[in-house]
C-alpha positions in Angstrom: 0.0 0.0 0.0 1.6 3.3 -1.1 1.0 6.4 0.9 1.9 10.1 0.3 5.3 11.4 1.4 3.5 13.9 3.6 1.8 11.2 5.6 5.0 9.2 5.8 6.7 12.3 7.3 4.0 12.7 9.9 4.3 9.0 10.9 8.1 9.4 11.2 7.7 12.4 13.4 5.1 10.8 15.6 7.5 7.9 16.2 9.9 10.3 18.1 9.7 11.4 21.7 9.1 15.0 20.6 6.3 14.1 18.2 4.0 16.6 20.0 6.5 19.4 20.3 5.6 22.7 18.5 8.0 21.8 15.6 6.6 18.3 15.1 4.4 19.4 12.2 6.8 21.9 10.7 7.7 21.1 7.0 11.4 21.2 8.1 10.9 18.7 10.9 11.3 15.6 8.7 12.8 14.4 5.6 10.5 12.8 3.0 11.1 9.1 2.1 10.1 7.7 -1.2 8.9 4.2 -2.1 8.1 3.1 1.4 5.1 0.9 2.4 3.3 1.2 5.8 4.2 -2.0 7.7 1.8 -3.4 10.3 2.9 -6.3 12.6 0.5 -9.1 13.5 -0.7 -9.8 17.0 1.5 -12.4 18.5 0.2 -15.8 19.8 2.1 -16.2 23.1 1.1 -18.7 25.8 0.1 -17.0 29.0 0.0 -13.5 27.6 -2.8 -11.7 25.7 -1.5 -9.5 22.9 -4.2 -6.8 23.4 -3.2 -3.9 25.7 -4.8 -4.5 29.1 -4.8 -0.8 29.8 -6.8 -0.1 26.7 -9.2 -2.9 27.5 -9.7 -1.6 31.0 -10.4 1.9 29.7 -13.7 0.6 28.3 -14.4 -2.1 30.9 -14.4 0.6 33.6 -17.2 2.6 31.9 -20.4 2.4 34.0 -23.5 0.5 32.8 -26.9 2.2 32.5 -29.1 1.1 35.5 -32.0 0.2 33.2 -30.0 -2.2 31.1 -28.0 -5.5 31.6 -25.9 -7.7 29.4 -27.3 -11.2 28.9 -24.9 -13.7 27.4 -26.9 -16.7 25.9 -24.8 -19.9 25.9 -25.6 -23.1 24.1 -24.0 -26.3 22.9 -23.5 -26.7 19.1 -23.8 -29.9 17.0 -20.7 -31.5 18.5 -21.1 -30.2 22.1 -18.8 -27.2 21.8 -20.1 -24.1 23.5 -21.2 -21.0 21.6 -22.5 -17.7 22.9 -23.8 -14.3 22.0 -24.9 -11.2 24.0 -27.9 -9.1 24.0 -29.1 -6.0 26.0 -32.2 -6.5 28.3 -34.3 -4.7 30.8 -33.2 -6.1 34.3 -36.8 -7.0 35.0 -36.7 -9.6 32.2 -33.9 -11.4 34.0 -35.9 -12.1 37.2 -36.4 -15.8 36.1 -35.9 -18.0 33.0 -39.7 -17.6 32.4 -39.4 -13.9 32.0 -36.3 -14.1 29.8 -37.1 -13.8 26.1 -36.3 -16.6 23.7 -33.7 -15.8 21.0 -32.4 -17.4 17.8 -29.2 -17.9 15.9 -28.0 -19.1 12.5 -27.9 -22.8 12.9 -26.3 -23.3 9.5 -23.1 -21.8 11.0 -23.0 -24.4 13.8 -24.1 -27.5 11.8 -27.5 -27.4 13.6 -29.7 -26.4 10.7 -29.6 -26.2 6.8 -28.9 -22.9 5.1 -32.3 -22.6 3.6 -34.1 -23.0 7.0 -31.3 -21.9 9.4 -33.1 -20.3 12.3 -32.7 -22.2 15.6 -34.5 -21.1 18.8 -32.7 -20.6 22.1 -34.8 -21.3 25.2 -33.4 -20.0 28.5 -32.9 -22.8 31.1 -30.7 -21.5 33.9 -29.4 -18.1 34.9 -25.9 -17.4 36.4 -24.2 -14.2 37.3 -21.7 -13.0 34.7 -18.1 -13.0 36.2 -16.7 -11.4 33.1 -18.8 -8.2 33.3 -19.2 -7.5 37.0 -20.8 -4.2 38.1 -21.1 -2.4 41.4 -24.5 -0.8 41.2 -26.5 -3.7 42.8 -27.5 -5.1 39.4 -26.0 -8.2 37.7 -25.1 -8.9 34.1 -26.0 -12.6 33.5 -25.0 -15.8 31.7 -27.9 -17.8 30.4 -27.6 -21.6 29.7 -30.0 -22.4 26.9 -31.1 -25.4 24.9 -31.9 -25.5 21.2 -35.3 -26.0 19.4 -36.8 -25.7 15.9 -39.2 -22.8 15.3 -41.9 -25.5 15.3 -41.1 -26.3 18.9 -39.2 -29.6 18.5 -35.9 -30.1 20.3 -32.9 -30.4 17.9 -31.1 -33.8 17.8 -28.2 -32.0 19.5 -30.5 -30.9 22.4 -29.4 -33.6 24.8 -30.9 -31.5 27.7 -34.4 -32.1 26.5 -33.8 -35.9 26.5 -32.2 -35.9 29.9 -35.0 -33.9 31.4 -37.4 -36.7 30.6 -35.4 -39.1 32.8 -35.9 -36.8 35.8 -39.5 -35.7 35.2 -41.8 -37.0 37.9 -39.0 -38.3 40.0 -38.4 -35.3 42.2 -39.1 -37.4 45.3 -35.9 -39.4 44.6 -33.8 -36.3 45.1 -31.0 -37.5 42.7 -27.7 -35.9 43.6 -24.8 -35.6 41.2 -21.2 -34.6 41.8 -19.2 -34.3 38.6 -15.4 -34.3 38.5 -14.2 -32.4 35.5 -10.7 -33.2 34.4 -9.0 -31.1 31.7 -5.5 -30.7 30.1 -3.8 -27.4 29.5 -1.6 -26.8 26.5 0.6 -24.1 25.2 -0.8 -22.2 22.3 0.9 -24.5 19.8 -1.8 -27.0 20.9 0.9 -29.7 21.0 2.8 -29.1 24.2 1.1 -29.5 27.6 2.0 -26.9 30.2 5.2 -27.9 32.0 6.4 -30.2 29.2 9.5 -29.5 27.0 8.9 -28.8 23.4 8.8 -31.9 21.2 9.6 -34.1 24.3 8.5 -35.6 27.5 9.0 -34.6 31.2 12.2 -36.0 32.7 10.2 -37.4 35.7 7.4 -39.9 35.4 3.9 -39.5 36.9 3.8 -39.3 40.7 4.9 -35.9 41.9 2.2 -33.9 40.0 -1.0 -35.0 41.7 -2.3 -32.5 44.2 1.2 -31.0 43.9 2.8 -27.7 44.9 5.9 -26.0 43.4 6.8 -24.6 40.0 8.4 -27.9 39.0 5.2 -29.8 39.7 2.1 -27.8 39.2 1.3 -26.2 35.9 -1.9 -24.1 35.4 -2.8 -23.4 39.0 -3.7 -19.7 38.2 -6.2 -20.9 35.6 -7.9 -23.4 38.1 -7.9 -20.8 40.9 -9.4 -18.2 38.5 -12.1 -20.7 37.5 -12.8 -21.4 41.2 -13.5 -17.8 42.0 -15.4 -17.1 38.8 -17.6 -20.1 39.3 -18.4 -19.2 42.9 -19.2 -15.7 41.7 -21.5 -17.1 39.0 -23.4 -19.2 41.5 -22.1 -22.6 40.4 -21.8 -25.2 43.1 -18.1 -25.7 42.6 -16.9 -27.8 45.5 -13.1 -28.1 44.9 -10.1 -28.3 42.7 -6.8 -30.2 42.5 -3.8 -30.8 40.3 -4.1 -34.1 38.5 -1.8 -37.1 37.9 -0.4 -36.0 34.5 1.6 -32.8 34.4 -0.5 -30.0 32.8 -3.7 -31.7 33.8 -6.1 -30.2 36.4 -9.5 -31.0 37.9 -12.5 -29.3 39.5 -15.7 -30.7 41.0 -19.2 -29.4 40.6 -21.9 -30.6 43.1 -23.8 -31.9 44.7 -26.5 -30.7 42.3 -30.0 -32.1 41.9 -31.2 -33.7 38.7 -31.0 -31.7 35.5 -29.3 -28.8 37.2 -26.1 -30.9 37.3 -25.9 -30.7 33.5 -26.7 -27.0 33.5 -24.0 -26.2 36.0 -21.3 -28.4 34.5 -21.9 -27.0 31.0 -21.7 -23.4 32.2 -18.6 -24.2 34.2 -17.0 -25.4 31.0 -17.9 -22.2 29.3 -16.3 -20.2 32.1 -13.2 -22.3 31.9 -12.8 -21.7 28.2 -13.3 -18.0 28.6 -10.6 -17.9 31.3 -8.2 -19.8 29.1 -9.0 -17.3 26.4 -7.9 -14.5 28.7 -4.7 -16.4 29.7 -4.0 -17.5 26.2 -3.7 -21.2 27.1 -5.3 -23.9 25.1 -7.6 -26.2 27.0 -8.8 -29.6 25.8 -11.3 -32.1 27.2 -9.9 -35.0 25.1 -9.9 -38.1 27.3 -6.4 -39.1 26.2 -4.5 -36.1 24.8 -1.1 -37.8 25.1 -1.2 -41.4 23.9 2.5 -42.2 23.9 4.1 -43.0 27.2 2.8 -43.8 30.7 0.4 -41.0 31.2 -3.1 -40.8 32.7 -6.1 -39.8 30.6 -8.9 -37.4 31.7 -12.4 -38.3 32.9 -15.6 -36.9 34.2 -16.1 -39.2 37.2 -19.8 -39.0 38.1 -20.9 -39.4 41.7 -24.5 -40.3 42.2 -27.1 -41.0 45.0 -30.8 -40.9 45.6 -32.5 -40.1 48.8 -33.0 -43.8 49.7 -29.3 -44.5 49.0 -28.3 -41.8 51.5 -30.6 -43.2 54.2 -30.2 -46.2 56.5 -29.9 -49.4 54.5 -28.9 -47.4 51.4 -25.9 -49.6 50.6 -28.1 -52.4 49.4 -30.0 -50.0 47.1 -26.6 -48.8 45.8 -25.6 -52.3 45.0 -28.9 -53.0 43.1 -28.3 -49.8 41.1 -24.8 -51.0 40.3 -26.2 -54.3 39.0 -28.5 -52.5 36.7 -25.6 -50.3 35.4 -23.6 -53.5 34.8 -26.5 -55.0 32.8 -26.4 -52.0 30.5 -22.7 -51.5 30.5 -22.2 -51.3 26.7 -25.2 -48.8 26.4 -23.5 -46.5 28.8 -20.0 -46.9 27.2 -21.5 -45.9 23.9 -22.7 -42.5 25.2 -19.9 -41.8 27.7 -17.7 -39.7 25.4 -15.7 -39.9 22.2 -12.2 -41.3 22.3 -12.9 -43.1 25.5 -11.4 -46.3 24.1 -8.0 -44.7 24.4 -8.5 -44.1 28.1 -10.5 -47.1 29.4 -7.7 -49.7 28.9 -7.5 -51.2 32.4 -4.4 -49.1 33.1 -4.0 -45.7 34.7 -6.8 -46.0 37.2 -9.4 -47.3 34.8 -11.3 -50.5 34.1 -11.1 -52.0 30.6 -14.1 -50.6 28.6 -15.2 -54.1 27.6 -15.5 -55.3 31.2 -17.8 -54.1 33.9 -16.8 -54.4 37.6 -17.2 -52.6 40.8 -15.4 -52.5 44.1 -14.9 -50.7 47.4 -12.2 -48.0 47.1 -11.1 -49.6 43.8 -10.1 -46.9 41.3 -9.4 -49.6 38.7 -13.1 -50.5 38.7 -16.0 -49.2 36.5 -17.9 -48.2 39.6 -16.3 -47.3 43.0 -18.0 -47.4 46.4 -16.2 -45.3 48.9 -14.9 -46.6 52.2 -17.1 -44.2 54.1 -20.2 -45.4 52.3 -19.3 -49.0 53.1 -18.7 -48.2 56.7 -21.9 -46.2 57.2 -24.1 -48.5 55.2 -25.3 -45.6 53.0 -24.1 -42.8 50.8 -23.2 -42.7 47.1 -21.3 -44.4 44.3 -18.9 -43.1 41.7 -19.2 -44.1 38.0 -15.6 -43.8 36.7 -16.4 -44.5 33.1 -17.4 -41.1 31.6 -14.7 -39.4 29.7 -13.7 -35.8 30.2 -15.5 -34.7 27.0 -18.7 -36.6 27.9 -22.0 -34.7 27.7 -23.1 -34.1 31.3 -26.8 -34.1 30.3 -26.4 -37.5 28.5 -24.4 -39.0 31.4 -26.7 -37.9 34.2 -29.9 -38.7 32.3 -28.6 -42.1 31.4 -27.6 -43.0 34.9 -31.0 -41.8 36.2 -32.9 -43.8 33.6 -31.0 -47.0 34.2 -31.1 -47.1 38.0 -34.8 -46.2 38.1 -35.8 -49.1 35.9 -38.0 -51.7 37.6 -36.1 -54.8 36.4 -34.4 -57.8 37.9 -30.8 -58.2 36.9 -28.1 -60.7 38.1 -25.9 -59.8 41.0 -22.3 -58.9 40.4 -19.5 -59.9 42.7 -17.3 -57.0 43.9 -13.7 -56.6 43.1 -12.5 -55.5 46.5 -8.8 -55.4 47.4 -9.1 -58.1 50.0 -10.9 -60.4 47.5 -8.7 -59.7 44.5 
């Protein structure tokens, strides 16, 4: 792009410290250069550092919001379960409940959820959270809105797994199903090849062992991201119950719950959205792939799902837990089929997993499909942990499938436990 010599001279002058001195715009203050093009550098992609100037961002972020308006960020899952969002301005009165929030729509042909000649997809608000990315100090909250997706005719999209899961919980409120979801994830540099804490094109010198629940710069990689997620999720109103560093370096985990019924899926989905937004700010790539590193002796990533009903938590609940586990065993392959993509790379019988082709359960056995905790065994009631779901599993599918299976009125064979003392 060629520009005039006069403009080039002004640019040259502005580049000096005295660009705004009285002589800066004098015809004698610069020497014209000919045949020069204006060069613009690209924003860099640097792990851990956003290229945009934070001072400039803050200049606009610090502007006050009008009291009669809020920002509402509508969030939904696309055709493959990735999260999308867009923002609208609303009257605060419309955000008092999901019933007063307006429906919205989007171009489904751009998310593989509708054809181009009939592309409108309807967003129905399902759950409201406070927005941790746009806080305000005037007593009014901007909001994040978890939505599901429908056709204009009122039919749920095939990708609307929430609608299917809701049917498993409808009419069973008396069961008070509690879920606690353990979301593992792996953090990478922006090359999307090198996990945090790993050397480029290589492997850590030390094997697994020192990284789990670790401390120290040589052991824990990504703590700032997990801590930021923790605080943002609490602010949003998500029932985040803990975090920890995981077994593989660069891998982290947080837990959501206990949540009741369909709300577990809503909260886990929104927590994933918040996690991705935080990684966007930190310029760190986050993957939910269950086995991001297949070479070497490294753990995969899961979404272990803890479950109980009211009767399981009451006296004599252990027997009800065992009956539920027998039902899960009878439908093992059905569950494996919907417990996440790439799970065959993780469920090998190694690295704290059971082989995906075999169902087993045991007390305190992290190499089993289902684990019963020592405290549950000792107290005779409590919960169980389904260790099969992968880190990228759909929480609506997983929670709905577990609920549907354990609520079936069927007789199934008993399964012998794989406890340590019996192995």
